[in-house]
N, C-alpha and C positions, 0 to 999 in steps of 0.2 A: 422531620420526615427523612428517612433514608431508604432508598430502593436499591437492593442488590441486583446487579445485572450480570453477574459472573456467568460464564458459559455453562449451558445445560446440554445434556445429550441430544435433546430434541433440536435445539438451536444449531448445534454443531452438525447434525445430520443434514441440514440444508445444503451444505457444501457439496453433497453428492448429486445435487439436482440443479446446479447453477443458480441457486437462490441465496438470499441473505436477508437480514433484518436491518432496517434503517431507523435510527432514532431521529425524529423530527423536532426541531426547536426554533425559536425566534430570538432575534437579537435586537429588535427595534426597527425603526424606520431609517431609510437612506435619506440624507439631507435633500430637501426639495420634494419629498414624497411622503404621503401619510400611510402607505401600505407597509405592513410588517411581513417581510418576505420569509419564506420557509428555508431552513438550512438543515442539513442532515449529516450524520456520522454513523458508520457501521457499529451496530450494537456490540460486536465483538471487542471494540476498542474501549467501551465504557464499562468501568468496573462497578460504579454505583452512581445514583442520582441523589443529591442532598439539597435541602434548603440552604440558603446563604447563611454563613456563620461569620463570626468575628475574624477579620483578616489583619494580620500583623504586617505593617509595612516593612519592606526590605530596602535599606539604604543603598543607593547606587544601582538599583535594579532597572531593567528596561522600562520604558514608558508604558509598555503593554502588560507589565506585571503589577497587579494590585498589591501583592504581598504574598504571605504564606498562611496556611491554615494547618492546624494539628488535627488529624483524623485518626483516632485510635492509636496515638503515639507516633504516627508517621507525619513528618512535616512536608507539606506539598505546596509548590508554588501555584498561585492562582493567576490565570491569564485572562485579561480583559478582552474577550473575544469580540464584543461589539466594537470597541475602539479600534482593534486591529483590522476589522472588516469594514470600517467606515460607517457604522450604524450608530443611531442615537436611541437608547432605550427610553421610552416614555413611561414605562411601568416599573422601572428600576431593575437592578440585577438581583434576581430572586433565587436563582437555581445554580448549583454547582454540578457540573458533569465531571466526575472523577474518572480520568482516562488513563489507560495503561497500554502502551505500544512502543515499538522501537526502543526497548530497553529503558523506558522512562515512565514516570508517573507524574501527572499534573492535573490540575482542575481547570475547566473552562467555565467562566462566569457567563451565564446567559440570562435573557429576560424571562423566558418561560419554555417549558417542554410542551410539545403539541401532541405527539403520538408515537407509537412504534408500528411500522408497517412492514409486511413481508413482501419482497419483490423478487422478480427474476432479473438477472444481470442484463438481459436484453431490453429491460425497461430503463436502463441507465445509459445515457449517451455522453461521449466525451465532450468536455467544455472547451477543448482546444479550438481556437479560431472563433469562439463566440465572444460576446461582450463581457463575459465573466472575468473577474480579476484573477491574478496569479494564484490566489489561495483557494480557488475553486477547481476541483479536478474533474467534476462531471455534473450532469443534470439528470435528476431522477424524475420520471413521469409516474405519478401516483393516481391510478384510476379510482374514481369514486363509485359508489353503489348505484348512482343514477345515470351513469354514463359520462359524467364530467370528469375532468382530471385536473390535478394540481402539479406544479413543478417545484422541486426542492433542489437547492444548490448543495452539492456534496463537498464538504470541506477537505482540502488537501492538508491533512494534519502534519505531514512531514515538512511542507513549506511553512506552516505556522510555526513549528518549533525552530526552524532555521531563522525566521524573521525575529522571533522573540529572544532566542538564545544563540546568536550567530557564533559566539566564541566556542560553543560546544559542538558546532557542526562545520568544521573547517574543510577546505578543499583537500582532496586525497594527496597524501605525501607519498611519492613514488617509492621512498625507502621502506614504507610500511607493508608493501605488497610482495616483496621478495623477487625471485627470478622470474623470467618470462615463462609463459605457458608453453607446453610442448603440444602445438597444434599443427596438423599436417598443412603443408603449403596449399594455399587456395581455399582452405576451409575457414569459416567464420563462426562467431558466436551470435546467435539470435537472442536479443534481450527484449523483454516486454515489461513496461511499467507505465502506469497512467499519470504518475506524479512527475512534473517537469523537473523539480528539484532532485528527485531520486534518479531520474534518467541522467542528469548532469553528473552526479556522483558515480553512477555506474560507468558512464563513458570515461570518466577520469581514471577509474580503477582498471578498466579493460585496456586503456591506452598505456597505463603504467606497466602492465604485465605483457605488453606487446601483442595483444589479441585484436585482430580485425573483427568488426562487429556490424550487425544490422540492428536498428532500433525500431521497435513497435510501441504504440501507445495503448493498445488494447489486446486482449487475448484473441479476439476475432481477427484483428489486423495481422497478428503473428501467425495465426492458423492459415490465413489466406496467402501470406508470404511463403509459408512452408509448402503449401500445395503447389504454388507456382514453381518453387525450386524443385519440387519432386518431379514435376512435368519436364523441366529442363534436364534434370539428371537422367530421367528415362530416355529422353531423346539423345543424350550424349553417352548413354550406356555406362553410367557411373552410379555409385550409391549416393543417396541423399546425404548420408553422413560424410561423404567426401566434400560436400559443399557447406554443410552445417555441422560443426564439430560438437556443439552443445547448445541447449536452450536454457536460458536463465529467465525465469518468469516471476512476476509478482503474483499474489493471490487475488487481491481485490482490484478488478478492472472493469470498466464499462463493457457492455455487450457480451463479453465472455470472460469468466474468471479463470484463474490459473489452474484450479483443479480440473475444470472441463478441458482446458487446453492440454494439460498433461495426459488426461485419459484419451483424448483424440489422437495424440502423438503415439502413445503406447498401443493404441488399437489399430494403427495403420501399419501394415506389413512393410511399407516402403521406408518408414522412418522410426520404427519402434526401437531400433538399436541406438538412436541418438540419446545420450544422457540428458536428463532434465533436472535442473537444480531450481528449487523454489526459494525465492528471496523475499521475505515478507516482514512487515512490522507486526504481524499477528504471530504470537508465540503461544506456547503451551502444549501439554501432552496430547490434548484432543486434536489440535491441528496437525501435530506431527504424525498421529495415527492416520489421519485422512490423507496426508501426503504420501505415506507408504501405500495406502490402499489405492491411491490414484496411480501408483507406479513410478513416482519420482525417484531419482537417484540421489537426491540430497536436499537438505532443508537448512537454510541459514537465516538468522534474524538480521534485520537491517539495524544500523549500517556500520560495519567495521570492515574497512577495505582489506586488511590483512586476512581476516577470517573468511571473507568472500573469496579472495584469491586462493586460499588453501582449500576451500570447498570445491572450487572449480578444478583445481589440480587433482583432488581426490576422485571426483566423478569422472574426469577424463582418463585418469590412470586405471580406474576400475573397469571402464569400458574397453580399454585396450589391453587389460591384463598386466599392467605395469605396477610396480611398487612405488608409492610416494612416501617420502620421509615426513614424519610429523615434526612440527616446530618444537624446539626445546622449551 
């Protein structure tokens, strides 16, 4: 059995209404409990769902890598997601979720797939400060037909890749980002990302290019910050852009996604001249088209510090009418 979940026009159109689809699955029980908790991943990140197939061991691989599988000529590493998350499958690892994001392809071995549900981002709450582990980025509330609701823990897939393949996700090398950004004195970059690991890399990149920054964990938090800054700017009789030089935002975030945040910024006369760069593990022509429709000034795939720095330079230069040289 193979189910192709590549992006469709209908699914992509959800981004214009602060909605998305979540694939729900189970990994087994947590030691000391018989319950099989629900976990979730954005359908955009799942290329296909397949029954488990023969896995070839990889000598010297991480303890969380079962091996590799050959899917139509592409060799893909298989991550033992239950083991990484501290779960014990009682029904075996029966399903492979073939995922594609952040410039990588890998398969997650899971116990079973439960459902695909359509949600609004305001049904998803940040897991920061909760009892959830570091590999959980948010908690989704799934309302049932009878008025009841279930909770699903949304996997921080960027943190998962960092834990499984640490050598492929090193700290930012200051030499890779080039010269400091040309930002007016007193202005900062506002960055929003729900992944703790992604925020750490963004902070390292911004520090390496000499940019002061403010960090938000959701689109709604970023929007609230911007509104407060706008009120302060108005009272001081300065532009909001004198305080916020650029907004760097993820797409997938609890409460409010990056598309909605971008549209709000571009629809507000006080701040529409602030350049917005979307920084996402979601790639593809469909997403890039929606980024343009939302009014963003740039779109960069996670995570390459040098490319991110160049995208910021380009957006800032375009906003100020300057020329920025392209890397050789």
